[in-house]
C-alpha positions as CSV (number, residue, x, y, z in Angstrom):
1,M,177.0,126.4,107.3
2,D,176.8,130.2,106.9
3,V,179.7,131.5,109.0
4,R,178.7,135.2,108.7
5,L,175.1,134.5,109.8
6,K,176.3,132.3,112.7
7,R,178.5,135.0,113.9
8,E,175.7,137.6,113.7
9,V,173.3,135.4,115.6
10,K,175.8,134.7,118.4
11,E,176.6,138.5,118.7
12,Y,172.8,139.2,118.9
13,L,172.2,136.6,121.6
14,D,175.2,137.8,123.6
15,G,173.9,141.3,123.4
16,M,170.4,140.2,124.4
17,A,171.8,138.4,127.4
18,R,173.8,141.5,128.4
19,D,171.1,144.2,127.8
20,H,167.8,142.4,128.7
21,D,166.2,140.0,131.2
22,F,166.4,137.1,128.7
23,M,165.0,134.7,131.2
24,K,161.7,136.5,131.6
25,P,158.5,134.7,130.6
26,T,157.4,135.2,126.9
27,R,154.4,134.0,124.9
28,L,156.6,131.4,123.2
29,R,158.1,130.1,126.5
30,S,154.7,129.9,128.2
31,A,153.2,127.9,125.3
32,L,156.1,125.5,125.3
33,A,156.0,125.0,129.0
34,D,152.3,124.4,129.0
35,F,152.7,121.9,126.2
36,L,155.5,120.0,128.0
37,E,153.4,119.8,131.2
38,R,150.4,118.5,129.3
39,E,152.0,116.2,126.8
40,V,155.2,115.0,128.5
41,G,154.8,115.6,132.2
42,S,157.9,113.8,133.5
43,C,160.9,111.9,132.0
44,G,164.3,110.7,132.9
45,T,166.9,112.6,130.9
46,V,166.3,115.9,129.2
47,L,168.4,118.0,126.7
48,E,167.3,121.5,126.2
49,V,168.9,123.5,123.3
50,G,168.4,127.2,124.2
51,F,168.4,129.2,127.4
52,G,166.9,126.7,129.9
53,A,163.6,128.4,130.1
54,A,161.6,125.2,129.6
55,L,163.5,123.4,132.4
56,L,163.3,126.3,134.8
57,S,159.5,126.7,134.2
58,G,158.8,123.9,136.6
59,K,156.3,122.4,134.2
60,L,158.6,119.4,133.2
61,R,159.8,117.0,135.9
62,F,163.1,115.3,135.2
63,E,165.9,113.2,136.8
64,E,168.8,114.6,134.9
65,A,169.0,117.5,132.5
66,I,171.5,119.4,130.3
67,V,171.2,122.8,128.7
68,A,173.2,123.5,125.6
69,C,173.6,127.2,124.9
70,I,175.6,128.9,122.1
71,S,175.8,132.3,123.9
72,D,178.8,132.7,126.4
73,R,177.2,135.7,128.1
74,A,173.8,133.9,128.5
75,A,175.6,130.8,129.9
76,E,177.5,132.9,132.4
77,A,174.3,134.7,133.5
78,M,172.2,131.6,134.0
79,K,174.9,129.3,135.4
80,R,174.0,129.8,139.0
81,V,170.2,129.4,138.7
82,L,170.6,126.3,136.5
83,R,173.0,124.7,139.0
84,E,170.5,125.4,141.8
85,N,167.9,123.5,139.9
86,G,170.1,120.5,139.2
87,V,170.7,121.3,135.6
88,H,174.1,120.9,133.9
89,L,175.2,123.6,131.5
90,I,177.4,123.4,128.4
91,V,178.3,126.1,125.9
92,A,178.0,124.6,122.5
93,D,176.7,125.2,119.0
94,A,173.7,122.9,118.3
95,E,175.4,121.9,115.0
96,F,178.3,120.5,117.0
97,L,176.9,119.0,120.2
98,P,179.7,117.3,122.1
99,L,177.3,114.6,123.4
100,R,177.0,110.9,123.0
101,A,174.3,110.1,125.5
102,R,170.7,109.5,124.3
103,F,167.9,111.5,125.9
104,D,164.3,110.7,126.8
105,C,163.2,114.2,125.9
106,I,164.8,116.9,123.7
107,V,163.5,120.5,123.9
108,V,164.4,123.2,121.4
109,S,163.4,126.5,123.1
110,D,163.9,130.1,122.0
111,L,166.4,129.2,119.4
112,V,164.4,127.7,116.5
113,A,164.2,131.1,114.9
114,Y,168.0,131.6,115.3
115,L,169.2,128.3,113.8
116,D,171.3,129.2,110.8
117,D,171.1,125.6,109.6
118,A,168.1,123.8,110.9
119,Y,168.6,120.8,108.6
120,E,172.0,120.1,110.1
121,V,170.8,120.7,113.7
122,F,167.9,118.2,113.3
123,G,170.4,115.6,112.1
124,K,172.6,116.1,115.1
125,L,169.6,115.9,117.5
126,R,168.5,112.6,115.8
127,D,172.0,111.2,116.8
128,V,171.2,111.7,120.5
129,C,167.7,110.1,120.4
130,H,166.6,106.6,121.3
131,A,163.5,104.9,119.8
132,R,161.1,106.6,122.3
133,T,162.7,110.0,122.6
134,K,160.2,112.9,122.4
135,L,161.4,116.0,120.5
136,V,159.5,119.2,121.3
137,M,160.1,122.7,119.9
138,A,158.3,126.0,119.7
139,T,158.5,128.6,116.9
140,V,156.9,131.8,115.8
141,N,154.2,131.5,113.2
142,P,155.7,133.0,109.9
143,S,152.3,134.5,109.2
144,W,153.1,137.1,111.8
145,M,156.3,138.2,110.0
146,L,154.9,141.4,108.5
147,I,153.1,142.4,111.8
148,L,156.3,141.8,113.9
149,H,158.5,143.6,111.3
150,T,156.1,146.6,111.3
151,L,156.1,146.7,115.1
152,E,159.9,146.8,115.1
153,K,160.0,149.6,112.5
154,L,157.6,151.6,114.8
155,R,159.8,150.8,117.8
156,L,157.0,149.2,119.6
157,R,159.0,145.9,119.8
158,S,162.6,145.1,120.3
159,P,164.4,144.0,117.2
160,D,164.7,140.3,116.8
161,G,168.1,140.2,115.2
162,P,169.0,137.9,112.3
163,H,166.5,135.0,112.2
164,N,164.9,132.5,109.9
165,W,161.2,132.1,109.2
166,L,160.7,128.3,109.4
167,S,157.1,127.5,108.7
168,H,155.7,124.3,110.4
169,E,155.4,122.8,106.9
170,V,159.1,123.3,106.2
171,I,160.0,122.1,109.7
172,E,157.9,118.9,109.2
173,Q,159.6,118.2,105.8
174,M,163.1,118.7,107.3
175,L,162.3,116.5,110.3
176,S,161.0,113.8,108.0
177,L,164.2,113.9,106.0
178,R,166.3,113.7,109.1
179,G,164.5,110.7,110.6
180,F,161.6,112.1,112.7
181,R,157.9,111.7,112.5
182,V,155.8,114.7,113.5
183,D,153.1,113.6,115.9
184,K,151.4,116.9,116.8
185,V,151.4,120.6,115.8
186,E,149.6,122.9,118.2
187,G,148.7,126.4,117.0
188,R,148.2,125.7,113.2
189,S,145.8,128.7,112.8
190,F,146.8,132.4,113.0
191,K,148.1,132.0,116.6
192,P,151.6,133.6,117.0
193,V,153.3,130.5,118.5
194,R,153.3,126.9,117.2
195,V,154.6,124.0,119.2
196,I,155.7,120.9,117.3
197,A,156.2,117.4,118.8
198,A,158.0,114.6,117.0
199,T,159.4,111.1,117.6
200,P,162.2,109.2,115.8
201,S,161.2,107.2,112.8
202,E,163.1,104.8,110.5
203,C,164.8,106.5,107.5
204,P,164.9,104.6,104.2
205,K,168.5,103.8,103.3
206,P,169.7,105.8,100.3
207,E,170.3,103.9,97.1
208,N,173.7,103.9,95.4
209,V,173.2,106.6,92.7
210,K,175.2,108.5,90.2
211,V,174.5,112.2,90.3
212,S,174.7,114.6,87.4
213,F,175.1,118.3,88.3
214,I,173.8,120.5,85.5
215,V,175.5,123.9,85.4
216,P,173.9,126.3,82.8
217,C,176.3,129.1,81.9
218,Y,176.2,132.3,80.0
219,N,179.3,134.5,80.3
220,E,180.4,132.9,83.6
221,E,184.2,132.8,83.0
222,E,184.8,134.3,86.5
223,N,182.7,131.7,88.3
224,V,182.5,128.4,86.4
225,L,185.8,126.8,87.5
226,A,185.1,127.5,91.2
227,A,181.6,126.1,90.8
228,I,183.0,122.9,89.2
229,D,185.7,122.6,91.8
230,G,183.2,123.0,94.7
231,I,180.9,120.3,93.3
232,L,183.8,117.8,92.8
233,K,185.3,118.5,96.2
234,T,181.9,117.9,97.9
235,R,181.1,114.7,96.0
236,P,184.3,113.3,94.4
237,S,182.8,110.0,93.1
238,D,179.7,108.7,91.4
239,V,179.3,112.2,89.9
240,E,179.4,114.0,86.6
241,V,179.3,117.8,86.0
242,V,177.5,118.8,82.8
243,V,178.4,122.4,82.0
244,V,176.2,123.8,79.4
245,D,177.7,126.9,77.7
246,D,174.6,128.8,76.4
247,G,176.3,130.8,73.6
248,S,178.8,132.7,75.9
249,T,180.9,135.4,74.3
250,D,183.6,135.1,76.9
251,R,186.1,132.3,77.8
252,T,183.5,130.1,79.6
253,A,183.7,127.2,77.1
254,E,187.5,127.5,76.7
255,L,188.1,127.2,80.4
256,V,185.9,124.2,80.9
257,S,187.3,122.4,77.9
258,S,190.8,122.9,79.2
259,L,190.0,120.7,82.3
260,N,191.5,117.2,82.1
261,D,188.8,115.5,84.1
262,S,186.6,112.7,82.9
263,R,183.9,113.7,85.4
264,V,183.3,117.0,83.6
265,K,181.3,117.2,80.3
266,L,180.9,120.3,78.2
267,V,177.9,121.0,76.0
268,S,178.4,124.2,74.0
269,Y,176.4,125.9,71.2
270,K,175.7,129.3,69.7
271,P,173.9,131.7,69.8
272,N,172.6,132.3,73.3
273,Q,169.1,130.8,73.7
274,G,168.3,131.0,77.4
275,K,168.6,129.1,80.6
276,G,165.6,126.9,79.9
277,V,167.2,125.6,76.7
278,A,170.5,125.1,78.6
279,V,168.9,123.0,81.3
280,K,167.0,120.9,78.8
281,M,170.3,120.3,76.8
282,G,172.0,119.4,80.1
283,F,169.3,116.9,81.1
284,E,169.5,115.2,77.7
285,A,173.3,114.9,77.9
286,A,173.4,113.7,81.5
287,T,173.9,110.0,82.4
288,G,173.3,110.1,86.2
289,D,170.4,108.7,88.1
290,I,169.7,112.0,89.7
291,L,169.8,115.4,88.0
292,V,170.6,118.5,90.0
293,V,170.5,122.0,88.5
294,V,173.2,124.3,90.1
295,D,173.7,128.0,89.1
296,A,177.3,128.9,88.2
297,D,177.2,132.2,90.1
298,L,177.8,130.4,93.5
299,S,174.8,132.1,95.0
300,V,174.0,128.7,96.5
301,S,177.1,126.8,97.7
302,P,177.8,123.3,96.2
303,D,177.7,121.6,99.7
304,E,174.1,122.7,100.1
305,A,173.3,121.5,96.6
306,M,174.3,118.0,97.9
307,R,171.3,118.0,100.2
308,F,169.0,117.8,97.2
309,V,170.4,114.3,96.5
310,E,169.4,112.3,99.6
311,P,165.6,112.9,99.5
312,L,165.6,111.4,95.9
313,A,168.1,108.6,96.7
314,T,165.8,107.5,99.6
315,R,162.7,108.1,97.5
316,M,161.3,110.3,100.1
317,A,160.7,112.9,97.4
318,G,160.1,112.9,93.7
319,F,161.2,116.5,93.1
320,V,163.3,118.7,95.3
321,N,162.9,122.5,95.1
322,G,165.2,124.9,96.7
323,T,163.9,127.8,98.8
324,R,165.8,131.0,99.5
325,F,163.2,132.6,101.8
326,V,163.8,130.7,105.1
327,Y,167.2,131.9,106.2
328,P,168.3,135.5,106.1
329,M,169.9,136.4,102.7
330,E,173.3,137.9,102.3
331,P,172.9,141.7,101.9
332,G,172.6,142.6,98.2
333,A,171.7,139.1,97.1
334,M,168.2,140.0,95.9
335,S,166.6,143.4,95.1
336,E,163.3,144.3,96.8
337,I,161.4,144.2,93.5
338,R,162.7,140.7,92.8
339,F,161.8,139.6,96.4
340,F,158.3,140.9,95.9
341,G,157.9,139.3,92.5
342,N,159.1,135.9,93.8
343,K,156.6,136.1,96.6
344,L,153.7,136.7,94.2
345,F,154.8,133.8,92.0
346,S,155.0,131.6,95.1
347,I,151.5,132.5,96.2
348,A,150.2,131.7,92.6
349,F,152.0,128.4,92.5
350,S,150.8,127.4,96.0
351,W,147.3,127.8,94.7
352,L,147.9,126.2,91.4
353,L,149.6,123.1,92.8
354,G,147.5,122.8,95.9
355,Q,150.6,122.8,98.2
356,R,152.8,125.4,99.8
357,I,155.6,126.5,97.5
358,T,157.7,129.2,99.1
359,D,160.2,129.8,96.2
360,T,159.5,129.1,92.5
361,L,162.7,130.6,91.0
362,C,165.5,129.2,93.1
363,G,168.1,128.0,90.6
364,T,168.8,124.8,92.5
365,K,166.4,121.9,91.8
366,A,166.6,118.2,91.5
367,I,164.7,115.2,90.0
368,R,165.4,111.6,89.1
369,R,166.4,111.2,85.5
370,S,163.8,108.5,85.0
371,D,161.0,110.9,86.2
372,Y,162.1,113.5,83.8
373,L,162.8,111.8,80.4
374,G,159.7,111.5,78.3
375,K,157.5,112.8,81.1
376,I,158.3,116.5,81.6
377,S,158.8,119.1,78.9
378,I,160.7,122.3,79.3
379,R,159.0,124.7,76.9
380,E,160.1,128.1,78.2
381,K,163.5,129.2,76.8
382,S,164.4,131.7,79.4
383,W,163.6,130.1,82.8
384,P,162.8,126.4,83.2
385,D,161.7,126.6,86.9
386,F,157.9,126.8,86.3
387,D,157.8,124.1,83.7
388,L,159.7,121.7,86.0
389,L,157.3,122.5,88.9
390,F,154.2,122.0,86.7
391,G,155.7,118.8,85.3
392,A,156.5,117.4,88.7
393,A,152.9,118.1,89.9
394,K,151.3,116.7,86.8
395,N,153.2,113.5,87.2
396,G,152.2,113.2,90.8
397,L,155.8,113.6,92.2
398,R,156.1,114.5,95.8
399,I,157.6,118.0,95.9
400,V,159.9,118.7,98.9
401,E,161.5,122.0,99.6
402,V,165.0,122.3,100.9
403,P,166.1,125.7,102.4
404,V,169.3,127.2,101.1
405,H,171.5,130.2,102.1
406,Y,171.3,132.7,99.3
407,K,174.4,134.8,98.7
408,R,175.4,137.6,96.4
409,R,176.9,136.3,93.1
410,V,180.6,136.1,93.4
411,A,181.4,137.9,90.1
412,G,179.6,138.9,86.9
413,K,176.1,140.2,86.4
414,S,172.7,138.5,86.9
415,K,170.9,137.4,83.7
416,M,167.5,138.1,85.3
417,R,165.7,141.1,83.7
418,V,162.9,141.9,86.1
419,F,160.3,143.3,83.8
420,K,161.1,141.4,80.6
421,H,161.3,138.0,82.3
422,G,158.6,138.9,84.8
423,L,156.1,139.2,81.9
424,R,157.3,135.9,80.4
425,L,156.9,134.2,83.7
426,S,153.4,135.7,84.2
427,R,152.4,134.2,80.8
428,I,153.6,130.8,82.0
429,V,151.4,131.2,85.2
430,L,148.4,131.9,83.0
431,R,149.2,128.9,80.9
432,G,149.4,126.9,84.0
433,I,145.9,128.1,85.1
434,L,144.5,127.0,81.7
435,E,146.3,123.7,81.4
436,F,146.5,122.6,85.1
437,K,144.0,124.3,87.3
438,L,141.1,124.7,84.8
439,K,141.3,121.0,83.9
440,Q,141.1,120.1,87.6
441,L,138.0,122.4,88.1
442,L,136.3,121.0,85.0
443,A,137.1,117.4,85.7
444,P,134.0,115.3,86.5
């Protein structure tokens, strides 16, 4: 949970309720209402997470309905009209719904773009479903991001406030991981609005696994102990933390070796060789069933890194890749040139691998140890990310992306050198074209 982002979203929605007619029809609300009329029609009990626009459209017939709204101002403004239409209203965050009943239909209206933790919300919604519940949500097509942003800059459109850019591919993956099956996606083309319908499905039970967290470090004395502590607090058992000191010149190795904890293992060597070598050494030293790479700079919190375990423990994924480009980043977390470079590499990898990859260089990644040893080779000394993605694809592993909240590093300096490392990474992409894509094109 990103407390800062949640506060900003709530302030924006409160302001929108105060300054605008937030109940007026919009393209998104109209598309959602038409879909509900056509695909659902009528049902017994309904839960709407949002502003009640779908229920008040008159397109969905119901016997009993509840609207859960996070905005106090919006709730106060629509209280009367909802009551007149027989709809109960509660003020609640979707991550902490105070409900135990199970609903015939759940509608997520208006708020998909403002969910600061969609993964958690989808899990909570699964808890209030029965076997035949229909989940329907509408969201803005991320392909329109540049157009909408430009219109805002030109003051031809009201600012949208802090919001995510959840593509339907990412939503489908998250719904699948949280126990839903996507039945229909309407508006897959360049249409500005997409409506997604899903129903509950059986989730495989996670296996009992030991998890090894690999923490590559180079001069991280200000961060490393907090990173270790965060991991062990989030997962206290069936865990080991393998800290790889990549030739640090500060007290990183000394601080880690002073810990009296059998769950922490230190691998240290000199001179500095690069993150790719550190991750490779960490993988070789690890004994866990699942290997999770976590950066020591705390730019991704340890509790979010835990989400990379379940898709592998349930075998719903073969490789889990973090993506930083779904939720709003903390100001100063990434420079514009790094943002642009990451986007270019993501486009290249999406083409190379034949599936959408939204972030190639997120430091948090996970794989089963049995799928790595003897099957994937990390050849690049500086950054292992591309080799891991190529290796996963070559071995036919299902790649699943998990969105993370990307923050400024707590202390110290980033080891990324934009132009130097950008050239190295570009060479790896060219190597991938020759070794991966060209072989596919020339195959009989």
